ROMIVEX-363254 format. One record per residue: residue number from 1; x, z, y of N, C-alpha, C, O in turn. Coordinates in nm, 3 decimals. Last residue first. Example, Ala and Ser with C-alpha at 12.3 -4.5 7.8 and 13.67 -1.06 7.14 Angstrom:
2
(2,(1.285,0.708,-0.225),(1.367,0.714,-0.106),(1.290,0.787,0.003),(1.341,0.804,0.114))
(1,(1.319,0.780,-0.569),(1.230,0.780,-0.450),(1.320,0.780,-0.330),(1.424,0.846,-0.332))
END
This chain:
148
(148,(-2.301,5.098,2.394),(-2.273,5.028,2.525),(-2.128,5.021,2.548),(-2.084,4.967,2.649))
(147,(-2.344,5.250,2.164),(-2.349,5.104,2.157),(-2.328,5.031,2.287),(-2.338,4.908,2.288))
(146,(-2.482,5.534,2.316),(-2.429,5.472,2.196),(-2.450,5.323,2.196),(-2.559,5.275,2.225))
(145,(-2.398,5.658,2.617),(-2.498,5.573,2.551),(-2.434,5.507,2.434),(-2.339,5.430,2.450))
(144,(-2.350,5.955,2.799),(-2.306,5.863,2.696),(-2.421,5.786,2.631),(-2.525,5.841,2.596))
(143,(-2.423,6.145,2.976),(-2.441,6.009,3.023),(-2.396,5.906,2.914),(-2.404,5.785,2.936))
(142,(-2.365,6.385,2.843),(-2.501,6.357,2.882),(-2.527,6.211,2.915),(-2.635,6.158,2.889))
(141,(-2.084,6.357,2.821),(-2.164,6.365,2.702),(-2.311,6.327,2.735),(-2.372,6.246,2.664))
(140,(-2.013,6.370,3.092),(-1.981,6.249,3.012),(-2.064,6.245,2.887),(-2.111,6.137,2.850))
(139,(-2.097,6.627,3.142),(-2.165,6.519,3.212),(-2.138,6.391,3.138),(-2.229,6.309,3.121))
(138,(-1.904,6.770,2.998),(-2.045,6.777,2.956),(-2.129,6.670,3.023),(-2.226,6.625,2.962))
(137,(-1.669,6.695,3.143),(-1.682,6.665,3.000),(-1.830,6.668,2.958),(-1.875,6.577,2.888))
(136,(-1.720,6.788,3.402),(-1.690,6.647,3.383),(-1.714,6.609,3.236),(-1.772,6.504,3.207))
(135,(-1.752,7.062,3.345),(-1.864,6.987,3.401),(-1.840,6.835,3.380),(-1.934,6.763,3.344))
(134,(-1.494,7.123,3.260),(-1.607,7.142,3.170),(-1.725,7.061,3.212),(-1.792,6.998,3.130))
(133,(-1.357,7.072,3.498),(-1.326,6.989,3.379),(-1.438,7.003,3.277),(-1.475,6.905,3.212))
(132,(-1.465,7.282,3.650),(-1.483,7.140,3.691),(-1.456,7.049,3.572),(-1.532,6.954,3.551))
(131,(-1.368,7.505,3.511),(-1.512,7.482,3.523),(-1.545,7.337,3.565),(-1.643,7.280,3.518))
(130,(-1.098,7.470,3.564),(-1.146,7.463,3.421),(-1.293,7.436,3.423),(-1.342,7.354,3.345))
(129,(-1.098,7.495,3.837),(-1.061,7.367,3.783),(-1.103,7.356,3.638),(-1.141,7.248,3.592))
(128,(-1.181,7.769,3.875),(-1.249,7.655,3.938),(-1.225,7.524,3.871),(-1.318,7.447,3.849))
(127,(-1.226,8.018,3.663),(-1.124,7.926,3.699),(-1.191,7.796,3.747),(-1.251,7.724,3.668))
(126,(-1.391,8.219,3.569),(-1.388,8.201,3.714),(-1.278,8.098,3.754),(-1.241,8.094,3.871))
(125,(-1.515,8.085,3.268),(-1.493,8.207,3.349),(-1.487,8.169,3.494),(-1.572,8.092,3.539))
(124,(-1.496,7.902,3.059),(-1.627,7.944,3.110),(-1.620,8.079,3.184),(-1.702,8.169,3.167))
(123,(-1.182,8.009,2.920),(-1.287,7.916,2.936),(-1.415,7.980,2.987),(-1.440,8.098,2.963))
(122,(-0.878,8.107,3.049),(-1.001,8.153,2.991),(-1.110,8.056,3.021),(-1.130,8.022,3.137))
(121,(-0.595,7.904,2.972),(-0.682,7.968,3.068),(-0.807,8.011,2.995),(-0.838,7.956,2.889))
(120,(-0.257,7.853,2.872),(-0.391,7.887,2.830),(-0.469,7.952,2.945),(-0.418,8.044,3.009))
(119,(-0.042,7.593,2.936),(-0.079,7.724,2.980),(-0.230,7.750,2.942),(-0.317,7.671,2.980))
(118,(0.247,7.405,2.851),(0.103,7.430,2.823),(0.072,7.576,2.860),(0.145,7.668,2.824))
(117,(0.454,7.179,3.005),(0.434,7.321,2.977),(0.285,7.348,2.961),(0.207,7.315,3.049))
(116,(0.671,6.901,2.978),(0.529,6.956,2.972),(0.531,7.101,2.934),(0.602,7.141,2.841))
(115,(0.822,6.642,3.109),(0.854,6.787,3.080),(0.722,6.862,3.090),(0.669,6.883,3.199))
(114,(0.759,6.333,2.936),(0.753,6.422,3.048),(0.809,6.558,3.010),(0.839,6.585,2.894))
(113,(0.769,6.209,2.700),(0.793,6.123,2.819),(0.803,6.209,2.944),(0.850,6.163,3.048))
(112,(0.685,6.389,2.516),(0.830,6.360,2.519),(0.865,6.265,2.633),(0.984,6.242,2.660))
(111,(0.418,6.391,2.538),(0.489,6.509,2.589),(0.637,6.481,2.594),(0.708,6.545,2.671))
(110,(0.358,6.147,2.404),(0.345,6.161,2.551),(0.416,6.275,2.609),(0.471,6.265,2.719))
(109,(0.407,6.226,2.137),(0.482,6.120,2.194),(0.473,6.124,2.351),(0.574,6.106,2.419))
(108,(0.209,6.425,2.111),(0.351,6.456,2.100),(0.441,6.354,2.163),(0.538,6.386,2.232))
(107,(-0.022,6.266,2.136),(0.006,6.369,2.235),(0.156,6.408,2.229),(0.220,6.421,2.333))
(106,(-0.002,6.105,1.903),(-0.003,6.045,2.037),(0.033,6.148,2.141),(0.115,6.118,2.228))
(105,(-0.010,6.303,1.704),(0.103,6.214,1.714),(0.113,6.153,1.854),(0.220,6.149,1.915))
(104,(-0.266,6.414,1.753),(-0.146,6.500,1.766),(-0.025,6.411,1.785),(0.057,6.438,1.872))
(103,(-0.426,6.195,1.691),(-0.418,6.241,1.828),(-0.299,6.330,1.852),(-0.236,6.324,1.958))
(102,(-0.375,6.176,1.418),(-0.361,6.056,1.499),(-0.346,6.099,1.649),(-0.264,6.044,1.722))
(101,(-0.444,6.424,1.310),(-0.303,6.386,1.322),(-0.281,6.265,1.408),(-0.174,6.252,1.467))
(100,(-0.679,6.568,1.275),(-0.661,6.495,1.403),(-0.515,6.454,1.419),(-0.465,6.449,1.532))
(99,(-0.553,6.822,1.063),(-0.665,6.748,1.118),(-0.627,6.680,1.247),(-0.546,6.734,1.322))
(98,(-0.292,6.800,0.837),(-0.332,6.849,0.973),(-0.444,6.763,1.017),(-0.434,6.641,1.010))
(97,(-0.342,6.839,0.488),(-0.319,6.755,0.603),(-0.366,6.823,0.732),(-0.467,6.893,0.734))
(96,(-0.195,7.116,0.317),(-0.310,7.037,0.347),(-0.283,6.957,0.471),(-0.205,7.003,0.555))
(95,(0.015,7.288,0.274),(0.035,7.150,0.230),(-0.094,7.066,0.248),(-0.099,6.954,0.197))
(94,(0.009,7.521,0.413),(-0.060,7.524,0.278),(-0.060,7.384,0.216),(-0.127,7.361,0.115))
(93,(0.122,7.448,0.650),(0.204,7.527,0.558),(0.142,7.539,0.420),(0.212,7.564,0.321))
(92,(0.015,7.104,0.691),(0.023,7.243,0.726),(0.100,7.321,0.629),(0.142,7.264,0.529))
(91,(0.161,6.789,0.765),(0.098,6.874,0.666),(0.118,7.020,0.714),(0.222,7.056,0.769))
(90,(0.300,6.589,0.901),(0.170,6.631,0.947),(0.087,6.699,0.833),(-0.031,6.673,0.811))
(89,(0.554,6.575,0.798),(0.465,6.459,0.782),(0.319,6.493,0.813),(0.226,6.434,0.757))
(88,(0.696,6.795,0.866),(0.638,6.796,0.731),(0.556,6.673,0.706),(0.491,6.664,0.602))
(87,(0.769,6.751,1.133),(0.873,6.754,1.030),(0.821,6.740,0.890),(0.887,6.683,0.803))
(86,(0.515,6.779,1.255),(0.587,6.649,1.259),(0.693,6.641,1.147),(0.706,6.540,1.078))
(85,(0.468,7.046,1.202),(0.380,6.944,1.148),(0.448,6.808,1.142),(0.441,6.734,1.044))
(84,(0.673,7.163,1.348),(0.669,7.182,1.206),(0.583,7.078,1.137),(0.618,7.028,1.030))
(83,(0.584,7.086,1.603),(0.712,7.036,1.553),(0.727,7.056,1.402),(0.789,6.973,1.336))
(82,(0.341,7.219,1.626),(0.344,7.073,1.633),(0.471,7.018,1.575),(0.470,6.916,1.506))
(81,(0.400,7.488,1.642),(0.339,7.433,1.518),(0.357,7.280,1.512),(0.384,7.222,1.407))
(80,(0.503,7.631,1.857),(0.583,7.531,1.798),(0.530,7.473,1.664),(0.605,7.416,1.585))
(79,(0.347,7.788,2.008),(0.395,7.845,1.884),(0.476,7.751,1.802),(0.516,7.783,1.690))
(78,(0.286,7.615,2.216),(0.349,7.742,2.248),(0.408,7.810,2.124),(0.508,7.882,2.134))
(77,(0.162,7.399,2.077),(0.285,7.382,2.148),(0.357,7.513,2.173),(0.478,7.520,2.153))
(76,(-0.060,7.514,1.956),(0.021,7.419,1.876),(0.159,7.395,1.942),(0.259,7.373,1.874))
(75,(-0.177,7.661,2.157),(-0.102,7.729,2.055),(-0.015,7.637,1.976),(0.093,7.677,1.931))
(74,(-0.313,7.455,2.305),(-0.208,7.530,2.364),(-0.121,7.601,2.258),(0.001,7.598,2.271))
(73,(-0.509,7.350,2.120),(-0.408,7.268,2.180),(-0.288,7.351,2.230),(-0.173,7.320,2.198))
(72,(-0.650,7.582,2.035),(-0.612,7.481,1.942),(-0.497,7.395,1.996),(-0.400,7.371,1.925))
(71,(-0.726,7.709,2.262),(-0.621,7.771,2.187),(-0.567,7.669,2.087),(-0.447,7.670,2.057))
(70,(-0.826,7.560,2.548),(-0.825,7.535,2.406),(-0.704,7.602,2.341),(-0.591,7.557,2.362))
(69,(-0.829,7.554,2.815),(-0.894,7.672,2.753),(-0.891,7.663,2.599),(-0.946,7.749,2.530))
(68,(-0.539,7.451,2.991),(-0.645,7.427,2.894),(-0.702,7.558,2.845),(-0.632,7.658,2.834))
(67,(-0.309,7.296,3.196),(-0.400,7.415,3.185),(-0.518,7.381,3.099),(-0.592,7.288,3.131))
(66,(0.009,7.188,3.207),(-0.122,7.155,3.146),(-0.196,7.286,3.131),(-0.150,7.376,3.061))
(65,(0.235,7.084,3.427),(0.174,7.202,3.382),(0.034,7.168,3.335),(-0.050,7.125,3.414))
(64,(0.502,6.855,3.416),(0.356,6.874,3.407),(0.322,7.016,3.355),(0.375,7.060,3.253))
(63,(0.718,6.652,3.573),(0.710,6.792,3.523),(0.561,6.827,3.529),(0.503,6.828,3.637))
(62,(0.725,6.307,3.466),(0.692,6.418,3.560),(0.707,6.552,3.490),(0.708,6.562,3.368))
(61,(0.797,5.963,3.455),(0.819,6.099,3.399),(0.798,6.206,3.504),(0.847,6.196,3.616))
(60,(0.517,5.772,3.589),(0.663,5.796,3.574),(0.680,5.936,3.513),(0.588,6.017,3.518))
(59,(0.246,5.764,3.603),(0.320,5.634,3.610),(0.472,5.651,3.592),(0.544,5.553,3.581))
(58,(-0.008,5.913,3.414),(0.113,5.931,3.494),(0.199,5.810,3.484),(0.223,5.757,3.375))
(57,(-0.211,5.873,3.238),(-0.233,5.825,3.372),(-0.109,5.847,3.467),(-0.110,5.805,3.583))
(56,(-0.149,6.003,3.000),(-0.143,5.856,3.007),(-0.152,5.803,3.145),(-0.103,5.693,3.170))
(55,(-0.214,6.266,3.059),(-0.073,6.230,3.053),(-0.054,6.077,3.059),(0.045,6.029,3.115))
(54,(-0.498,6.249,3.044),(-0.431,6.291,3.163),(-0.286,6.249,3.167),(-0.239,6.201,3.270))
(53,(-0.533,6.169,2.780),(-0.577,6.078,2.887),(-0.516,6.118,3.019),(-0.485,6.031,3.101))
(52,(-0.430,6.395,2.643),(-0.377,6.262,2.625),(-0.409,6.170,2.741),(-0.321,6.101,2.793))
(51,(-0.612,6.593,2.726),(-0.473,6.603,2.760),(-0.407,6.470,2.750),(-0.332,6.432,2.840))
(50,(-0.851,6.488,2.617),(-0.843,6.520,2.756),(-0.696,6.528,2.806),(-0.663,6.476,2.912))
(49,(-0.796,6.480,2.343),(-0.814,6.351,2.417),(-0.802,6.378,2.566),(-0.745,6.295,2.637))
(48,(-0.803,6.751,2.271),(-0.678,6.674,2.260),(-0.682,6.549,2.347),(-0.586,6.517,2.417))
(47,(-1.073,6.804,2.313),(-0.972,6.883,2.384),(-0.836,6.806,2.385),(-0.767,6.800,2.486))
(46,(-1.186,6.623,2.137),(-1.206,6.600,2.279),(-1.108,6.684,2.361),(-1.065,6.641,2.468))
(45,(-1.113,6.731,1.896),(-1.062,6.595,1.925),(-1.077,6.571,2.075),(-0.992,6.506,2.135))
(44,(-1.257,6.972,1.913),(-1.108,6.973,1.904),(-1.053,6.837,1.942),(-0.955,6.829,2.016))
(43,(-1.524,6.884,1.904),(-1.473,6.950,2.021),(-1.316,6.949,2.024),(-1.256,6.927,2.129))
(42,(-1.545,6.557,1.754),(-1.550,6.706,1.748),(-1.496,6.761,1.879),(-1.429,6.690,1.955))
(41,(-1.765,6.266,1.710),(-1.636,6.333,1.728),(-1.653,6.484,1.721),(-1.760,6.534,1.687))
(40,(-1.970,6.057,1.754),(-1.921,6.106,1.622),(-1.785,6.162,1.630),(-1.695,6.113,1.562))
(39,(-1.870,5.879,2.049),(-1.968,5.915,1.947),(-1.899,5.975,1.827),(-1.781,5.947,1.802))
(38,(-1.721,5.999,2.354),(-1.712,5.924,2.226),(-1.827,5.969,2.138),(-1.875,6.082,2.150))
(37,(-1.626,5.982,2.699),(-1.706,6.032,2.589),(-1.696,5.941,2.469),(-1.666,5.822,2.481))
(36,(-1.452,6.096,2.996),(-1.491,5.997,2.899),(-1.573,6.063,2.785),(-1.585,6.185,2.779))
(35,(-1.303,6.127,3.327),(-1.367,6.178,3.205),(-1.407,6.061,3.113),(-1.397,5.944,3.150))
(34,(-1.123,6.248,3.617),(-1.168,6.144,3.523),(-1.224,6.204,3.399),(-1.197,6.320,3.367))
(33,(-0.996,6.293,3.942),(-1.080,6.338,3.833),(-1.117,6.225,3.746),(-1.141,6.114,3.795))
(32,(-0.719,6.370,4.133),(-0.788,6.264,4.061),(-0.866,6.321,3.946),(-0.810,6.391,3.861))
(31,(-0.591,6.490,4.442),(-0.653,6.514,4.310),(-0.721,6.389,4.259),(-0.776,6.311,4.337))
(30,(-0.316,6.593,4.642),(-0.408,6.489,4.602),(-0.463,6.519,4.461),(-0.391,6.567,4.374))
(29,(-0.114,6.778,4.686),(-0.240,6.784,4.763),(-0.344,6.683,4.728),(-0.454,6.688,4.783))
(28,(0.078,6.706,4.494),(0.108,6.703,4.631),(-0.015,6.700,4.722),(-0.019,6.628,4.822))
(27,(-0.149,6.644,4.242),(-0.011,6.620,4.287),(-0.003,6.622,4.433),(-0.074,6.545,4.497))
(26,(-0.352,6.688,3.964),(-0.327,6.730,4.104),(-0.173,6.712,4.131),(-0.086,6.756,4.056))
(25,(-0.612,6.577,3.761),(-0.468,6.568,3.790),(-0.449,6.601,3.935),(-0.521,6.550,4.021))
(24,(-0.848,6.684,3.540),(-0.818,6.675,3.686),(-0.662,6.681,3.701),(-0.596,6.775,3.658))
(23,(-1.079,6.577,3.287),(-0.946,6.615,3.335),(-0.933,6.601,3.487),(-0.998,6.519,3.551))
(22,(-1.288,6.596,3.000),(-1.273,6.589,3.142),(-1.130,6.635,3.184),(-1.072,6.723,3.121))
(21,(-1.476,6.451,2.730),(-1.356,6.518,2.785),(-1.351,6.501,2.935),(-1.403,6.404,2.990))
(20,(-1.732,6.481,2.482),(-1.675,6.435,2.606),(-1.552,6.513,2.645),(-1.528,6.625,2.599))
(19,(-1.917,6.364,2.196),(-1.828,6.455,2.264),(-1.774,6.395,2.391),(-1.771,6.273,2.408))
(18,(-2.174,6.359,1.961),(-2.122,6.298,2.082),(-2.037,6.402,2.156),(-2.080,6.516,2.177))
(17,(-2.042,6.526,1.669),(-2.150,6.455,1.740),(-2.087,6.385,1.861),(-1.968,6.356,1.865))
(16,(-1.985,6.795,1.435),(-1.948,6.672,1.508),(-2.071,6.606,1.572),(-2.186,6.629,1.532))
(15,(-2.136,6.954,1.682),(-2.003,6.943,1.635),(-2.003,6.916,1.486),(-2.020,7.012,1.411))
(14,(-2.305,6.846,1.965),(-2.322,6.892,1.829),(-2.183,6.864,1.766),(-2.121,6.761,1.795))
(13,(-2.163,6.806,2.209),(-2.302,6.849,2.210),(-2.338,6.911,2.074),(-2.397,7.020,2.071))
(12,(-1.848,6.911,2.306),(-1.923,6.838,2.204),(-2.066,6.892,2.197),(-2.086,7.012,2.182))
(11,(-1.565,6.882,2.521),(-1.696,6.940,2.490),(-1.761,6.853,2.384),(-1.732,6.734,2.374))
(10,(-1.260,6.979,2.687),(-1.331,6.899,2.591),(-1.465,6.964,2.558),(-1.478,7.087,2.566))
(9,(-1.044,6.973,2.967),(-1.143,7.041,2.882),(-1.208,6.932,2.798),(-1.212,6.814,2.833))
(8,(-0.761,7.036,3.182),(-0.834,6.957,3.086),(-0.945,7.042,3.020),(-0.938,7.165,3.018))
(7,(-0.542,6.985,3.461),(-0.644,7.073,3.399),(-0.726,6.983,3.303),(-0.758,6.869,3.338))
(6,(-0.218,6.949,3.552),(-0.323,6.881,3.482),(-0.418,6.989,3.415),(-0.379,7.067,3.328))
(5,(0.002,6.900,3.819),(-0.084,6.995,3.752),(-0.192,6.919,3.683),(-0.254,6.831,3.743))
(4,(0.337,6.795,3.858),(0.196,6.759,3.846),(0.122,6.874,3.772),(0.175,6.935,3.679))
(3,(0.629,6.724,4.030),(0.555,6.830,3.963),(0.407,6.801,3.971),(0.355,6.783,4.081))
(2,(0.875,6.470,3.976),(0.755,6.516,4.046),(0.681,6.623,3.962),(0.673,6.612,3.839))
(1,(1.222,6.524,3.973),(1.106,6.491,3.895),(0.978,6.550,3.966),(0.978,6.666,4.008))
END
């Protein structure tokens, strides 16, 4: 199985508001950068979208290390919350609905196509790839045009 590194980040100018995501896929010395933006979204949705878009670009099952500064994303997998949500029909322990369940469902489906490990990195620090993903996401927000 090919080993791939995926760095991701999400950003939102106003929360909720226009948001962007950025990702960098790295395999065998090659890198691919990509990003996108959406109107009327949140930073958490963009953090999820960045991972989803990265995994969607893989053409075959891979061993993937996902590096994210989002505790929201990383903790859901490292603490196995996602599996409890799935089992409960995407309800939290207080029986309230899990926010962004549409994206959580898609992400969980994609993680089952690959062997995925989530790793938390410190945001806005000295991690070159996290900073690059942040720049990709914030640039996507700046360049976003509603209605185009």
